[in-house]
N, C-alpha and C positions, 0 to 999 in steps of 0.2 A: 046610790053606788054599793050598800052592805050587801043589798040584795044580790046585785051581780056577783060579788064575789064567793059567798055563799049559796049560793045555785051553780057557780062554776065548782066549788068544792065539792059539793053533793056528785057531779059528773063525776068529775075526778077518782071519788072514791067508788063510784061503781061502775067507772073504766076498771079499776084498780081490782071490784073483787071480780069483777070478767075475767079478767088476764089471768089471775090469781088461779078462777075457777080453770081455764082451758091450761093449762100449765099444769095443774094437778090430775087433767083427766090419764094422762100415761102414767103415771103413777097408781090411777086405782088402776087402770088395767091391769097394769103386772103385779100390783099388787091381791088382783083379783086370781089373776094366773097362780099364783105360787103359793094363796091361798088354801086351791083348786087341788093341788098336788101337793101340800101341805097334809090335807085330810084323807087326801088317796092314800097315803101313808103309812096314817095313822091309823085306815080301816083295816090295812093290810096287814099290818103290827096284831093288829087287835085281831083280827081275824087267825095268824097263828098263834097267840096268845090262847084263843081259845081252841083250837084243836089241840095244843097239845096239852091245857087242860082236861079236854072230854079221853084224850089216848091213857091219859094217868088215870083218872079217874074210872075209865072201863078196867085198864090193866089191874087197877085195885080189888075193883071187883071181882072181876074172874081168879083172881088168887084166892079173893076169898070165899069166893064158888067151892074152891075144889080142893080146902081144907076143910 
């Protein structure tokens, strides 16, 4: 009788983990989209910063070249 309850408990735990995994799929999908957009925004901000850095470096170089 003890083995029956242990087997039943194992089946319940496996079903619970399966249910949790199934319920987490939409969360992981949303998290994936959110992270994709977050990385895209971070790359855009970085590109704008690099563009400004290059522009300032170029203006300094031109200013030093004239004098």
